[in-house]
C-alpha positions as CSV (number, residue, x, y, z in Angstrom):
1,M,66.9,-39.3,66.9
2,I,68.6,-37.7,69.9
3,K,66.2,-35.4,71.8
4,Q,68.4,-32.4,71.4
5,Y,67.0,-31.6,67.9
6,T,64.4,-28.9,67.8
7,T,64.5,-27.7,64.2
8,I,64.3,-29.3,60.7
9,L,65.8,-27.2,57.9
10,I,64.3,-28.5,54.6
11,D,65.0,-28.0,50.9
12,M,62.3,-27.3,48.3
13,Y,63.3,-28.7,45.0
14,G,63.8,-32.5,45.0
15,V,62.4,-32.7,48.5
16,I,59.1,-30.9,49.0
17,L,58.7,-30.7,45.2
18,K,59.4,-33.9,43.3
19,E,61.4,-32.2,40.6
20,S,65.0,-32.2,41.8
21,K,66.3,-29.4,39.5
22,G,63.0,-27.8,38.5
23,R,61.9,-27.9,34.9
24,F,62.3,-24.4,33.6
25,L,64.4,-25.4,30.7
26,A,61.6,-27.6,29.5
27,Y,59.1,-24.9,30.1
28,A,61.2,-22.3,28.1
29,R,61.6,-24.8,25.3
30,D,57.9,-25.4,25.1
31,E,57.1,-21.7,25.2
32,L,59.8,-20.5,22.8
33,G,60.1,-23.5,20.5
34,K,62.9,-25.9,19.9
35,A,64.8,-23.5,17.8
36,A,65.5,-21.3,20.8
37,Y,66.4,-24.2,23.1
38,D,70.2,-24.1,22.5
39,R,70.3,-20.4,23.3
40,V,68.2,-20.9,26.5
41,E,70.3,-23.8,27.6
42,E,73.5,-21.8,27.2
43,L,72.1,-19.0,29.2
44,V,71.0,-21.3,32.0
45,H,74.1,-23.6,32.1
46,K,77.1,-21.7,30.7
47,E,76.1,-18.2,31.8
48,R,74.4,-19.6,35.0
49,L,71.5,-17.3,34.5
50,F,69.3,-19.1,37.1
51,D,72.2,-18.9,39.6
52,Q,72.3,-15.2,39.1
53,A,68.6,-14.8,39.7
54,S,68.6,-17.1,42.7
55,L,71.4,-15.0,44.2
56,G,69.3,-11.9,43.7
57,A,72.0,-10.5,41.3
58,I,69.3,-10.0,38.7
59,N,65.5,-9.7,39.2
60,L,62.8,-12.0,37.8
61,C,61.9,-9.6,35.0
62,E,65.5,-9.4,33.8
63,F,65.8,-13.2,34.1
64,C,62.8,-13.7,31.9
65,A,63.7,-11.0,29.4
66,R,67.2,-12.5,28.9
67,L,65.5,-15.8,28.0
68,G,63.1,-14.0,25.6
69,L,60.0,-14.4,27.8
70,D,57.7,-11.4,28.6
71,A,55.3,-10.9,31.5
72,S,57.4,-12.7,34.2
73,E,54.4,-13.0,36.6
74,L,52.4,-14.9,34.0
75,H,55.3,-17.2,33.3
76,T,55.8,-17.8,37.0
77,R,52.3,-19.1,37.3
78,R,52.3,-21.1,34.1
79,Y,55.7,-22.8,34.9
80,I,54.9,-23.7,38.5
81,D,51.3,-24.7,37.8
82,N,52.2,-27.0,35.0
83,Y,55.7,-28.2,35.4
84,L,56.3,-28.7,39.2
85,T,54.7,-31.3,41.5
86,L,54.2,-31.2,45.2
87,D,55.1,-34.4,47.0
88,E,51.9,-34.9,49.0
89,G,53.9,-36.8,51.6
90,F,55.3,-33.5,52.8
91,I,51.9,-32.4,54.0
92,A,51.4,-35.5,56.1
93,F,55.0,-35.2,57.4
94,A,54.6,-31.5,58.3
95,E,51.4,-32.2,60.2
96,A,52.9,-35.0,62.1
97,V,56.1,-33.2,63.2
98,R,54.8,-29.6,63.7
99,D,54.3,-30.0,67.5
100,K,57.8,-31.5,68.0
101,Y,59.9,-29.6,65.5
102,E,60.1,-26.1,64.0
103,L,60.2,-26.4,60.2
104,V,62.4,-24.0,58.3
105,L,62.5,-23.7,54.5
106,L,66.1,-23.4,53.2
107,S,65.9,-23.1,49.4
108,N,68.0,-22.0,46.5
109,D,65.3,-20.1,44.5
110,I,64.1,-16.9,42.9
111,S,62.1,-15.0,45.5
112,E,58.8,-14.7,43.5
113,W,58.9,-18.4,42.5
114,S,59.3,-19.5,46.1
115,E,56.5,-17.2,47.3
116,Y,54.2,-18.5,44.6
117,I,55.0,-22.1,45.4
118,C,54.3,-21.6,49.1
119,E,51.0,-19.8,48.4
120,K,49.8,-22.3,45.7
121,W,50.2,-25.3,48.0
122,D,49.4,-23.4,51.3
123,L,52.9,-24.2,52.7
124,N,53.5,-21.1,54.7
125,K,51.6,-22.3,57.7
126,Y,54.2,-25.1,58.2
127,F,57.3,-22.9,58.2
128,K,58.6,-21.0,61.2
129,H,61.1,-19.3,59.0
130,K,61.9,-19.2,55.3
131,I,65.4,-18.6,54.0
132,V,65.4,-18.2,50.2
133,S,68.8,-17.6,48.5
134,A,67.6,-14.7,46.4
135,D,66.5,-12.9,49.5
136,V,69.7,-13.4,51.4
137,K,72.1,-13.1,48.4
138,C,73.7,-16.5,49.2
139,R,73.2,-20.0,47.9
140,K,73.8,-23.5,49.2
141,P,76.3,-25.1,49.4
142,D,78.0,-21.8,50.6
143,L,78.6,-22.2,54.3
144,K,77.4,-18.6,54.8
145,I,73.8,-19.5,54.2
146,F,73.8,-22.1,56.9
147,D,75.4,-19.6,59.4
148,L,72.9,-17.0,58.3
149,A,70.0,-19.5,58.8
150,L,71.1,-20.4,62.3
151,E,71.4,-16.7,63.2
152,R,67.9,-16.0,61.7
153,I,66.2,-18.9,63.5
154,G,68.1,-18.4,66.8
155,R,69.2,-22.0,67.1
156,S,72.6,-23.7,67.5
157,A,73.8,-26.0,64.7
158,Y,73.5,-29.0,67.0
159,E,69.8,-28.4,67.5
160,C,69.1,-28.7,63.7
161,I,68.6,-31.4,61.1
162,F,68.9,-30.6,57.4
163,I,67.1,-32.4,54.6
164,D,68.3,-32.0,51.1
165,N,68.7,-34.0,47.9
166,R,72.2,-32.9,47.0
167,S,75.2,-34.3,48.7
168,E,77.3,-31.1,48.4
169,N,74.7,-29.2,50.4
170,L,74.6,-31.9,53.0
171,L,78.4,-31.8,53.4
172,S,78.3,-28.0,54.0
173,A,75.6,-28.4,56.6
174,E,77.6,-31.1,58.4
175,E,80.7,-28.9,58.3
176,V,78.9,-26.3,60.4
177,G,77.5,-28.9,62.8
178,I,74.0,-29.5,61.4
179,A,72.9,-33.2,61.2
180,P,72.4,-34.0,57.5
181,I,69.9,-36.4,55.9
182,L,69.8,-37.1,52.2
183,F,66.3,-37.2,50.6
184,D,67.3,-39.5,47.8
185,R,65.1,-39.1,44.7
186,D,68.0,-39.5,42.2
187,G,70.2,-42.3,43.4
188,V,72.9,-40.0,44.8
189,H,76.0,-41.5,46.2
190,Y,76.2,-40.4,49.9
191,Y,77.8,-42.0,52.9
192,G,75.5,-40.7,55.6
193,A,71.9,-41.0,56.6
194,S,69.5,-41.3,53.7
195,V,65.7,-41.7,53.2
196,N,63.6,-42.2,50.0
197,S,60.2,-40.8,51.2
198,F,58.5,-38.7,53.7
199,E,57.3,-41.8,55.4
200,E,60.9,-42.9,55.9
201,L,61.8,-39.5,57.1
202,L,59.1,-39.4,59.6
203,S,60.2,-42.7,61.1
204,Y,63.8,-41.4,61.2
205,V,63.1,-38.2,63.1
206,N,60.5,-39.6,65.5
């Protein structure tokens, strides 16, 4: 990589976590039973309930209540503890690059979920900044979240690399001048730079 890069912006789901889209639908089905699944699926997909929560338009309590789940804090712990998986390669990667790059989390997520994920796996120590969609009321691939991230971290686009598993997010990053790299867990069609593991990513950025 060219020496100009100082900062790596990195996605959570499908990169740091192995689950590309999370597994909350599966969790809700298991908690509420199969009879409630169609209703939950419609709320999540057709009414875009998660998108609303990850934009901060509704809070976590309302999100859970709309799905028929009480005690949102309890469900946060149960869901993340049992349905999400850290890619252990991230820890080795973060340790290897922390003296060379600033790491910045850039994630579409509900604030409380992101906070619990980072605390559970002790990730906060690796991030210079964290930009979570619900906190800033803006989601990838909206260009605004990239502009906001650059302003927040005090870097120019050309100093930054962005790692994500979704091509539409990478295209937006590229549009504002950030160097994109696909973390390809799902066989995504993408014309640009691509890696399949944190070992490959480390070789790419060193």
